[in-house]
SEDO-382946 format. One record per residue (C-alpha): residue number from 1; residue in three letters; x, y, z. Coordinates in pm, 1 decimal. Each point is the difference from the previous one (the first is absolute). Example, Ala and Ser with C-alpha at 12.3 -4.5 7.8 and 13.67 -1.06 7.14 Angstrom:
<atoms>
+-----+-----+----------+----------+----------+
!   i !  aa !       xx !       yy !       zz !
+-----+-----+----------+----------+----------+
!   1 ! ALA !   1230.0 !   -450.0 !    780.0 !
!   2 ! SER !    137.0 !    344.0 !    -66.0 !
+-----+-----+----------+----------+----------+
</atoms>
This chain:
<atoms>
+-----+-----+----------+----------+----------+
!   i !  aa !       xx !       yy !       zz !
+-----+-----+----------+----------+----------+
!   1 ! MET !     16.8 !     -2.4 !    -11.8 !
!   2 ! GLY !    249.5 !    245.8 !     94.4 !
!   3 ! GLY !    272.3 !   -141.0 !   -263.7 !
!   4 ! SER !    193.4 !    217.7 !   -267.1 !
!   5 ! GLY !   -271.7 !    -38.1 !   -245.5 !
!   6 ! SER !   -305.9 !      8.7 !    231.9 !
!   7 ! LEU !   -281.1 !    307.0 !    -29.9 !
!   8 ! THR !    109.3 !    108.0 !    354.9 !
!   9 ! HIS !    392.6 !     42.1 !   -123.2 !
!  10 ! CYS !    -70.9 !    184.6 !   -314.4 !
!  11 ! ALA !   -273.1 !    211.9 !    191.3 !
!  12 ! LEU !    227.5 !     84.8 !    305.9 !
!  13 ! LYS !    290.7 !     62.8 !   -250.6 !
!  14 ! THR !   -192.8 !    252.5 !   -208.6 !
!  15 ! VAL !   -107.6 !    183.9 !    323.8 !
!  16 ! ALA !    361.2 !     40.5 !     99.5 !
!  17 ! GLU !    122.6 !    105.5 !   -367.9 !
!  18 ! GLN !   -303.0 !    282.4 !    -11.3 !
!  19 ! TRP !     38.1 !     70.1 !    375.1 !
!  20 ! GLU !    131.7 !    370.8 !    -74.1 !
!  21 ! MET !   -346.5 !     74.8 !   -171.3 !
!  22 ! LEU !   -129.3 !      3.2 !    328.9 !
!  23 ! GLU !    -17.0 !    311.4 !    203.4 !
!  24 ! PRO !     79.1 !     16.9 !    336.6 !
!  25 ! GLU !   -304.7 !     83.8 !    137.8 !
!  26 ! ASP !   -164.7 !   -297.5 !   -219.7 !
!  27 ! TYR !    197.4 !   -254.3 !    201.7 !
!  28 ! GLU !   -200.7 !    -91.8 !    268.9 !
!  29 ! ASP !   -338.8 !    -11.1 !   -219.2 !
!  30 ! ALA !    142.1 !   -180.4 !   -277.6 !
!  31 ! MET !    179.8 !   -274.1 !    253.4 !
!  32 ! ALA !   -335.4 !    -30.0 !    240.9 !
!  33 ! GLY !   -197.8 !   -240.7 !   -231.3 !
!  34 ! PHE !    279.9 !   -266.1 !      8.2 !
!  35 ! PRO !     63.3 !   -229.7 !    315.5 !
!  36 ! LEU !    277.0 !     13.2 !    205.8 !
!  37 ! GLN !    196.0 !   -297.4 !   -142.1 !
!  38 ! LEU !     -6.2 !    121.4 !   -369.3 !
!  39 ! ARG !    122.0 !    369.1 !     73.5 !
!  40 ! LEU !    278.7 !   -151.7 !    203.1 !
!  41 ! ARG !     94.5 !   -248.2 !   -279.4 !
!  42 ! LEU !    -21.5 !    325.3 !   -219.3 !
!  43 ! LEU !    281.1 !    150.6 !    237.8 !
!  44 ! SER !    277.6 !   -278.4 !   -137.2 !
!  45 ! TYR !   -119.5 !     96.9 !   -357.1 !
!  46 ! LEU !     65.8 !    363.8 !     33.7 !
!  47 ! ALA !    368.8 !    -76.2 !     88.4 !
!  48 ! CYS !     58.1 !   -221.8 !   -346.8 !
!  49 ! TYR !   -243.1 !    205.7 !   -231.0 !
!  50 ! GLY !    -79.6 !    336.2 !    117.8 !
!  51 ! PRO !    173.1 !    334.6 !    146.8 !
!  52 ! ALA !     81.8 !     18.4 !    395.2 !
!  53 ! ILE !   -318.5 !     87.9 !    170.7 !
!  54 ! ASP !    -68.8 !    251.4 !    260.2 !
!  55 ! ILE !   -104.3 !    -12.8 !    358.0 !
!  56 ! GLU !   -327.5 !     92.9 !   -109.0 !
!  57 ! ALA !    -12.7 !   -285.8 !   -219.7 !
!  58 ! PHE !     88.1 !   -223.2 !    240.9 !
!  59 ! LYS !   -296.7 !    101.6 !    246.1 !
!  60 ! ALA !   -240.4 !   -104.2 !   -277.3 !
!  61 ! LEU !    137.6 !   -269.2 !    -74.5 !
!  62 ! THR !    -45.3 !   -120.7 !    380.0 !
!  63 ! GLN !   -261.1 !    199.8 !     67.5 !
!  64 ! GLY !   -297.8 !   -171.9 !    172.4 !
!  65 ! THR !    -32.3 !   -180.1 !    352.9 !
!  66 ! GLU !     92.7 !   -325.5 !    -83.9 !
!  67 ! PRO !    339.3 !    -65.7 !    207.8 !
!  68 ! VAL !    354.8 !    -43.3 !   -218.9 !
!  69 ! THR !    170.2 !   -349.8 !     44.5 !
!  70 ! TYR !    202.0 !     37.3 !   -333.0 !
!  71 ! LEU !    184.1 !    304.5 !   -150.6 !
!  72 ! ASP !    214.0 !     -5.5 !   -328.3 !
!  73 ! LEU !    182.7 !    273.4 !    -30.4 !
!  74 ! ALA !    307.6 !   -103.8 !   -180.4 !
!  75 ! GLY !    149.7 !    261.3 !   -239.7 !
!  76 ! LEU !   -245.3 !    270.9 !    153.1 !
!  77 ! ILE !    153.6 !     93.9 !    340.0 !
!  78 ! GLY !    157.7 !    326.8 !      4.3 !
!  79 ! HIS !    -69.6 !    109.2 !   -340.5 !
!  80 ! SER !   -191.4 !    304.5 !    -94.3 !
!  81 ! THR !   -229.0 !    111.1 !    328.8 !
!  82 ! LEU !    -64.7 !   -387.9 !    135.6 !
!  83 ! ARG !    304.7 !     21.0 !    251.8 !
!  84 ! LEU !     71.8 !   -184.7 !    356.2 !
!  85 ! PRO !    -92.9 !    256.8 !    234.5 !
!  86 ! LYS !   -360.8 !     83.8 !   -163.9 !
!  87 ! LEU !    -92.2 !   -317.9 !    -13.6 !
!  88 ! THR !    112.8 !    -52.1 !    410.8 !
!  89 ! LYS !   -272.8 !    283.3 !     43.5 !
!  90 ! LEU !   -263.2 !   -244.1 !   -160.9 !
!  91 ! PHE !     95.1 !   -302.6 !    228.7 !
!  92 ! ARG !      5.6 !    197.6 !    295.3 !
!  93 ! PRO !   -282.4 !    -33.4 !    252.9 !
!  94 ! GLN !   -177.8 !    316.4 !    -63.6 !
!  95 ! GLU !   -147.4 !    214.5 !    294.5 !
!  96 ! ILE !   -347.9 !     86.2 !    -43.4 !
!  97 ! LYS !    -87.2 !    331.8 !    -54.2 !
!  98 ! LYS !    -77.6 !    196.5 !    346.8 !
!  99 ! GLU !   -351.3 !    124.2 !   -178.9 !
! 100 ! GLU !    -89.4 !   -343.9 !    -47.8 !
! 101 ! ARG !     71.7 !    -74.2 !    394.5 !
! 102 ! ALA !   -187.0 !    264.2 !     90.3 !
! 103 ! ASN !   -289.9 !    -91.1 !   -164.6 !
! 104 ! GLU !    -32.1 !   -302.7 !    204.7 !
! 105 ! SER !   -266.9 !    -58.8 !    271.3 !
! 106 ! VAL !     76.9 !     99.3 !    338.7 !
! 107 ! ALA !    -78.5 !   -292.5 !    220.9 !
! 108 ! ASP !   -307.4 !     78.1 !    261.0 !
! 109 ! THR !    153.4 !   -177.0 !    297.5 !
! 110 ! TRP !    358.3 !    -61.0 !     99.7 !
! 111 ! GLU !    -67.7 !   -391.0 !    -51.4 !
! 112 ! GLN !    -26.7 !     31.0 !   -373.4 !
! 113 ! GLU !    314.0 !    196.4 !    -37.4 !
! 114 ! VAL !    283.0 !   -195.3 !   -164.2 !
! 115 ! SER !    364.3 !   -117.4 !    136.3 !
! 116 ! LEU !    283.4 !    196.7 !    -91.5 !
! 117 ! GLU !    140.8 !   -240.9 !   -213.7 !
! 118 ! ALA !   -306.2 !    -23.9 !   -201.1 !
! 119 ! HIS !    -12.1 !    372.2 !    -43.3 !
! 120 ! LEU !    345.1 !     -4.5 !   -123.6 !
! 121 ! SER !    -54.3 !   -313.8 !   -253.3 !
! 122 ! ALA !   -293.4 !    169.8 !   -146.9 !
! 123 ! ALA !    154.5 !    308.8 !    -44.5 !
! 124 ! LEU !    228.6 !   -183.2 !   -263.7 !
! 125 ! SER !    -94.7 !   -135.1 !   -307.1 !
! 126 ! VAL !    138.8 !   -314.1 !   -128.2 !
! 127 ! SER !    230.1 !     11.6 !   -324.5 !
! 128 ! ARG !   -194.4 !   -214.1 !   -264.4 !
! 129 ! PHE !    364.9 !   -131.1 !    -88.0 !
! 130 ! SER !     93.6 !   -136.7 !    390.6 !
! 131 ! ASN !    -51.8 !   -312.9 !   -153.7 !
! 132 ! LEU !    228.0 !     13.3 !   -305.0 !
! 133 ! THR !    203.5 !   -329.9 !    -11.8 !
! 134 ! HIS !    150.1 !     19.4 !   -322.3 !
! 135 ! LEU !    199.4 !    287.3 !   -143.0 !
! 136 ! SER !    200.6 !     83.1 !   -284.4 !
! 137 ! LEU !    227.3 !    269.6 !      8.8 !
! 138 ! SER !    221.1 !    -80.1 !   -268.5 !
! 139 ! HIS !    185.3 !    206.7 !   -303.8 !
! 140 ! PRO !      4.3 !    337.1 !    206.1 !
! 141 ! PRO !    209.8 !    258.9 !   -176.5 !
! 142 ! PRO !    365.8 !     94.8 !    153.7 !
! 143 ! THR !   -150.8 !    275.2 !    236.7 !
! 144 ! ILE !   -210.0 !   -242.2 !    188.9 !
! 145 ! LEU !     82.6 !    107.8 !    389.5 !
! 146 ! TRP !     30.7 !   -352.9 !    288.8 !
! 147 ! LYS !   -124.7 !    313.5 !    268.1 !
! 148 ! ASP !   -337.1 !     15.3 !   -209.3 !
! 149 ! LEU !    -25.4 !   -367.9 !      1.7 !
! 150 ! LEU !    112.4 !   -101.7 !    383.7 !
! 151 ! SER !   -277.4 !    284.6 !     42.5 !
! 152 ! PHE !   -253.4 !   -171.5 !   -237.8 !
! 153 ! THR !     23.2 !   -353.2 !    133.5 !
! 154 ! LYS !    -61.8 !     87.5 !    385.4 !
! 155 ! HIS !   -370.1 !    -43.2 !   -163.5 !
! 156 ! THR !     43.2 !   -269.8 !   -188.0 !
! 157 ! ALA !     71.0 !   -268.3 !    275.4 !
! 158 ! GLN !   -207.6 !   -284.2 !   -128.1 !
! 159 ! LEU !    189.7 !      6.1 !   -298.3 !
! 160 ! THR !    114.4 !   -366.9 !    -66.4 !
! 161 ! HIS !    119.7 !     29.6 !   -415.1 !
! 162 ! LEU !    242.1 !    276.1 !   -105.9 !
! 163 ! SER !    167.4 !     78.8 !   -267.0 !
! 164 ! LEU !    297.2 !    270.4 !     17.5 !
! 165 ! ALA !    149.4 !    -66.1 !   -348.1 !
! 166 ! TYR !    243.5 !    196.8 !   -130.4 !
! 167 ! TRP !     33.7 !    235.4 !    317.7 !
! 168 ! PRO !    305.5 !    222.3 !     30.0 !
! 169 ! ARG !    254.7 !    -35.6 !    266.1 !
! 170 ! PRO !   -166.0 !     49.3 !    321.6 !
! 171 ! THR !     70.9 !    298.7 !    176.2 !
! 172 ! LEU !   -177.7 !    348.1 !    128.9 !
! 173 ! THR !    264.8 !    225.2 !   -166.6 !
! 174 ! PRO !     34.8 !    -95.6 !   -402.1 !
! 175 ! ASN !    103.9 !    376.9 !    -94.6 !
! 176 ! LEU !    283.8 !    -18.9 !    276.8 !
! 177 ! ALA !    171.1 !   -314.9 !   -100.2 !
! 178 ! THR !    289.7 !    219.5 !   -153.1 !
! 179 ! THR !    -12.5 !    310.7 !    262.0 !
! 180 ! THR !    259.9 !     22.6 !    293.8 !
! 181 ! VAL !      8.0 !    254.9 !    229.2 !
! 182 ! SER !    330.2 !    199.2 !     89.3 !
! 183 ! SER !    117.3 !    114.7 !    324.6 !
! 184 ! GLN !    358.3 !    137.3 !     81.6 !
! 185 ! HIS !     45.6 !   -134.7 !    352.2 !
! 186 ! SER !   -180.8 !   -378.6 !   -160.1 !
! 187 ! PRO !    102.2 !   -219.6 !   -272.5 !
! 188 ! ASP !   -282.3 !      0.9 !   -290.7 !
! 189 ! VAL !   -297.1 !   -181.7 !     98.8 !
! 190 ! ARG !   -285.6 !   -123.7 !   -278.4 !
! 191 ! ALA !   -313.2 !    199.1 !     41.3 !
! 192 ! GLY !   -251.7 !   -326.7 !    -43.8 !
! 193 ! GLY !    -87.0 !   -306.0 !    123.8 !
! 194 ! SER !    249.1 !   -161.3 !   -289.2 !
! 195 ! HIS !    266.6 !    111.5 !   -162.4 !
! 196 ! PHE !     61.6 !      6.3 !   -393.3 !
! 197 ! TYR !    207.6 !   -334.7 !      8.3 !
! 198 ! SER !   -190.6 !   -183.3 !    218.5 !
! 199 ! SER !   -114.1 !   -270.4 !   -236.8 !
! 200 ! MET !    340.6 !    -58.1 !   -108.6 !
! 201 ! ASP !    103.4 !    -12.3 !    360.4 !
! 202 ! GLN !   -235.5 !   -255.5 !     37.4 !
! 203 ! ASP !   -138.1 !    209.7 !    331.2 !
! 204 ! MET !   -363.2 !    -62.7 !     82.1 !
! 205 ! SER !    -16.2 !    190.4 !    309.7 !
! 206 ! GLU !   -289.2 !    224.7 !    -81.8 !
! 207 ! PRO !   -195.6 !   -250.4 !   -255.0 !
! 208 ! ALA !    -13.2 !   -269.3 !    309.0 !
! 209 ! SER !   -142.9 !    281.7 !    276.2 !
! 210 ! LEU !   -264.3 !     96.5 !   -258.4 !
! 211 ! LEU !   -100.6 !   -343.7 !    -77.9 !
! 212 ! ARG !      6.0 !    -79.9 !    333.7 !
! 213 ! GLN !   -275.8 !    291.4 !     40.1 !
! 214 ! LEU !   -178.6 !   -122.5 !   -274.3 !
! 215 ! SER !    -16.2 !   -360.6 !    146.3 !
! 216 ! ASN !   -189.7 !    165.2 !    339.0 !
! 217 ! ASN !   -231.9 !    162.1 !   -200.1 !
! 218 ! LEU !    -93.8 !   -357.8 !   -177.7 !
! 219 ! LEU !      1.3 !   -269.2 !    249.5 !
! 220 ! ARG !   -245.3 !   -184.5 !   -174.2 !
! 221 ! LEU !    218.2 !    -49.0 !   -360.6 !
! 222 ! GLN !      4.9 !   -357.2 !   -149.6 !
! 223 ! TRP !     97.6 !    145.1 !   -359.2 !
! 224 ! LEU !    304.4 !    223.0 !    -87.5 !
! 225 ! ASP !     57.8 !    131.1 !   -396.1 !
! 226 ! LEU !    348.1 !    155.6 !    -29.6 !
! 227 ! GLU !     49.9 !    -56.7 !   -391.0 !
! 228 ! GLY !    264.0 !    233.4 !    -88.1 !
! 229 ! CYS !    149.0 !     80.1 !    329.6 !
! 230 ! THR !    294.9 !   -193.4 !    -46.3 !
! 231 ! GLU !    213.8 !    288.9 !    125.7 !
! 232 ! TRP !   -128.0 !     19.1 !    309.0 !
! 233 ! ILE !   -173.5 !   -387.7 !    112.3 !
! 234 ! PRO !    354.9 !    -67.6 !    161.0 !
! 235 ! ALA !   -149.3 !    257.4 !    262.2 !
! 236 ! LEU !   -252.1 !   -270.2 !     78.4 !
! 237 ! ALA !    313.8 !   -251.6 !    171.4 !
! 238 ! SER !     71.6 !    315.2 !    264.0 !
! 239 ! LEU !   -349.0 !    -85.7 !     75.8 !
! 240 ! ALA !     39.8 !   -357.4 !     41.4 !
! 241 ! ALA !    340.5 !     75.2 !    218.4 !
! 242 ! PRO !    -11.7 !   -102.5 !    336.8 !
! 243 ! SER !    -18.7 !    278.1 !    235.2 !
! 244 ! ASP !    313.3 !    122.1 !    173.9 !
! 245 ! PRO !    -75.5 !     21.8 !    394.1 !
! 246 ! ILE !     28.9 !    332.2 !     92.0 !
! 247 ! ASP !    172.5 !    -54.0 !    275.2 !
! 248 ! SER !    285.6 !   -135.4 !   -217.7 !
! 249 ! ILE !     66.5 !    366.3 !   -141.7 !
! 250 ! SER !    208.6 !    249.9 !    143.5 !
! 251 ! GLU !    -49.9 !    367.5 !     14.2 !
! 252 ! THR !    279.5 !     50.4 !   -277.0 !
! 253 ! ASP !   -162.2 !   -282.7 !   -225.5 !
! 254 ! ALA !   -331.3 !    199.9 !     34.0 !
! 255 ! TRP !    153.9 !    269.3 !   -137.5 !
! 256 ! THR !    161.9 !   -152.8 !   -253.8 !
! 257 ! THR !   -135.9 !   -295.7 !   -143.3 !
! 258 ! SER !   -200.1 !     39.9 !   -362.0 !
! 259 ! SER !   -263.8 !   -238.4 !     59.0 !
! 260 ! PRO !   -280.2 !     29.0 !    236.3 !
! 261 ! VAL !   -109.2 !   -267.3 !    208.5 !
! 262 ! VAL !   -236.5 !   -221.9 !   -157.8 !
! 263 ! MET !   -325.3 !   -191.7 !     94.9 !
! 264 ! GLN !    -60.1 !   -330.2 !    -91.2 !
! 265 ! VAL !   -255.0 !    118.7 !   -272.4 !
! 266 ! PHE !    -30.2 !   -305.2 !   -160.0 !
! 267 ! THR !   -127.2 !   -197.2 !    345.3 !
! 268 ! ASP !   -164.8 !    292.1 !    137.6 !
! 269 ! THR !   -203.1 !    254.3 !   -194.1 !
! 270 ! TRP !      8.7 !   -166.0 !   -344.7 !
! 271 ! LYS !    -33.8 !   -399.9 !    155.7 !
! 272 ! ASN !   -270.0 !    -65.8 !   -248.8 !
! 273 ! LEU !    173.0 !     92.3 !   -287.1 !
! 274 ! SER !     10.0 !   -286.9 !   -237.0 !
! 275 ! TYR !     83.3 !     93.0 !   -365.7 !
! 276 ! MET !    199.5 !    243.2 !   -127.7 !
! 277 ! HIS !     63.4 !    138.9 !   -394.4 !
! 278 ! VAL !    356.7 !     42.6 !    -55.5 !
! 279 ! ALA !     36.1 !     40.9 !   -351.5 !
! 280 ! GLN !    255.6 !    232.9 !   -177.1 !
! 281 ! GLY !   -267.6 !     45.3 !   -245.2 !
! 282 ! TRP !    201.0 !    -57.6 !   -306.9 !
! 283 ! LEU !    254.8 !   -303.4 !   -121.2 !
! 284 ! PRO !    299.4 !    -50.6 !    -76.5 !
! 285 ! THR !     47.9 !   -223.1 !   -415.3 !
! 286 ! TYR !    138.1 !   -307.4 !    -10.9 !
! 287 ! ALA !    295.2 !    129.9 !   -214.4 !
! 288 ! GLY !    102.0 !    233.5 !    264.1 !
! 289 ! ILE !    -43.7 !   -264.4 !    303.7 !
! 290 ! ASP !    206.1 !   -267.5 !   -214.9 !
! 291 ! ALA !    270.8 !    284.4 !    -24.3 !
! 292 ! LEU !    110.6 !     -2.7 !    311.2 !
! 293 ! PRO !    330.8 !   -158.7 !    133.6 !
! 294 ! LYS !   -136.6 !   -327.7 !    123.1 !
! 295 ! GLN !    305.3 !     13.9 !    238.6 !
! 296 ! GLN !    -57.0 !    293.6 !    183.9 !
! 297 ! GLY !   -270.5 !     96.0 !    269.0 !
! 298 ! ILE !    -31.5 !   -269.6 !    322.7 !
! 299 ! SER !   -223.3 !   -303.2 !    -32.6 !
! 300 ! SER !   -344.0 !    125.2 !     83.8 !
! 301 ! ASP !     61.8 !    239.5 !   -291.4 !
! 302 ! ARG !    154.1 !   -263.9 !   -227.1 !
! 303 ! GLU !   -356.2 !   -185.5 !     88.4 !
! 304 ! LEU !   -219.5 !    312.5 !    -38.1 !
! 305 ! VAL !    117.9 !     12.1 !   -379.6 !
! 306 ! LYS !     -9.2 !   -378.4 !    -58.0 !
! 307 ! GLU !   -356.2 !     18.3 !    106.0 !
! 308 ! LEU !   -110.2 !    319.0 !   -224.9 !
! 309 ! LEU !    156.0 !   -120.1 !   -279.3 !
! 310 ! ALA !   -232.3 !   -322.0 !     18.8 !
! 311 ! LYS !   -290.0 !    295.8 !     -3.4 !
! 312 ! LEU !    105.8 !    222.2 !   -234.9 !
! 313 ! PRO !   -100.3 !     -7.4 !   -393.8 !
! 314 ! VAL !    357.6 !    -69.2 !   -156.1 !
! 315 ! SER !     79.3 !    318.8 !   -198.5 !
! 316 ! VAL !    327.7 !    112.6 !   -221.4 !
! 317 ! ALA !    146.7 !    332.8 !      0.9 !
! 318 ! GLU !     33.8 !    141.1 !   -353.2 !
! 319 ! THR !    311.3 !    149.7 !     11.1 !
! 320 ! HIS !    280.9 !     67.9 !    258.9 !
! 321 ! ASP !   -133.6 !    371.9 !    135.1 !
! 322 ! GLN !   -321.4 !   -189.4 !     86.3 !
! 323 ! LEU !    139.9 !   -338.2 !    151.7 !
! 324 ! ASP !    227.9 !    263.6 !    233.7 !
! 325 ! LEU !   -314.6 !    209.3 !     88.3 !
! 326 ! GLU !   -215.4 !   -308.9 !     93.9 !
! 327 ! LYS !    282.8 !   -113.5 !    190.3 !
! 328 ! ARG !     39.1 !    282.4 !    236.2 !
! 329 ! LYS !   -403.0 !     70.3 !     62.6 !
! 330 ! ALA !     28.2 !   -422.1 !     78.5 !
! 331 ! GLN !    273.5 !    117.8 !    257.9 !
! 332 ! VAL !   -207.5 !    238.1 !    152.6 !
! 333 ! TRP !   -300.0 !   -224.8 !     25.6 !
! 334 ! LEU !    152.9 !   -258.9 !    160.2 !
! 335 ! GLU !    180.5 !    194.3 !    246.3 !
! 336 ! GLY !   -301.7 !    191.1 !     80.3 !
! 337 ! GLU !   -198.5 !   -377.9 !     44.9 !
! 338 ! ALA !    310.2 !    -94.7 !    192.6 !
! 339 ! ARG !    -99.5 !    330.3 !    258.8 !
! 340 ! VAL !   -382.3 !   -119.9 !     -7.2 !
! 341 ! LEU !     61.9 !   -368.4 !     78.6 !
! 342 ! SER !    248.0 !     66.6 !    286.0 !
! 343 ! ALA !   -270.9 !    251.9 !    110.2 !
! 344 ! GLY !   -244.7 !   -320.0 !     -5.6 !
! 345 ! ARG !    223.2 !   -266.8 !    137.8 !
! 346 ! ARG !     54.6 !    242.9 !    323.4 !
! 347 ! ILE !   -396.4 !     63.3 !     41.9 !
! 348 ! ASN !    -89.7 !   -393.1 !    -36.1 !
! 349 ! ASN !    343.9 !    -72.3 !    232.8 !
! 350 ! ILE !   -166.0 !    229.9 !    294.7 !
! 351 ! ARG !   -381.4 !   -111.6 !    -63.0 !
! 352 ! GLY !    151.0 !   -362.0 !     38.4 !
! 353 ! ALA !    145.5 !     55.6 !    295.1 !
! 354 ! GLN !   -316.7 !    138.1 !    145.0 !
! 355 ! SER !   -162.8 !   -309.2 !   -116.1 !
! 356 ! SER !   -216.5 !    173.0 !   -213.4 !
! 357 ! LYS !    -92.0 !    -18.4 !   -375.2 !
! 358 ! ARG !    217.0 !     85.2 !   -291.6 !
! 359 ! VAL !    -58.6 !    263.8 !   -210.7 !
! 360 ! VAL !    -57.6 !    -97.3 !   -372.1 !
! 361 ! MET !    272.9 !    211.3 !   -217.0 !
! 362 ! ASP !   -150.9 !     86.2 !   -319.6 !
! 363 ! HIS !    286.6 !     98.6 !   -267.2 !
! 364 ! GLY !   -215.0 !      6.6 !   -249.8 !
! 365 ! TRP !    144.6 !   -287.3 !   -216.4 !
! 366 ! THR !     16.6 !   -241.2 !    285.5 !
! 367 ! GLN !    -92.5 !    -31.1 !    342.3 !
! 368 ! LYS !    253.3 !    -54.9 !    316.2 !
! 369 ! THR !    -89.8 !    -40.0 !    354.2 !
! 370 ! ARG !    359.7 !     -9.8 !    127.4 !
+-----+-----+----------+----------+----------+
</atoms>
């Protein structure tokens, strides 16, 4: 019924392609006659076939009183005016207007007065998104802010499935990566939480800290999509590391250490997490992988190359320059895959030590639980 050749597919695709013909003031009336599930599917079609939509279009597509449990904003979030701070306002429980409470009838006797708790709960209207369990925020623009994500997820505590595919490196200061503060009395210090070379230095302190905060907001999470996030996935291994006893850290170490004391997130706040999609989002060619020196690399790398060659379609580079390019791409891919595999092993080693169920690490071309 919903396949690529179905009437529903053709209708939704046409509406998405012609979306700009609608005037903003007509959004609500135009969408009012469609059932909620159909309007939510239209969001996905708009990401593929339509223009970037604004917050008013989102309100029209999700209008009504029916609870929203599934929301696909892949390729939409962060574009136009559909930004996380504006979504946060919609997701946050709204206070009932004072004039509405003033019109409430006064009880005849003190026995009819409601309790303080009941009065406080009545003063807030529950958001229609409070039961949201499935959410995709994938493919945002590079300008998306992690501080906005952390604020937003405070109101999505019921999430069990989340996609952050192709999100940038977690940082609170994306514009300060190359900025330092100078003083004549002290050495230069970086202005942001991560310096420009932190990814090359494998400095995952700030990403690990922000991911830990994210885990505190999403205690029910079971499924996490991090495709295209290879650069900062190793920060998850820091979250899986055993915590250093606070008593063992000297006063000097507390000032000089570059890594914060880490909680065991994968046995605590994310103890329910059972699946992670960690694909790089692309694969090297057979010719590129096959051209890598077989005698180099550690044993696990050689095993990875052998397994990958068995799955890739056979290809041959047409020129020497093309082969050299494919070989360099294959080396980059292999190095990224090795880091992700190492992070997965560390996470599951901690889960195993705590007798917890191992996390399925889906690399796109194969699944690993090691």
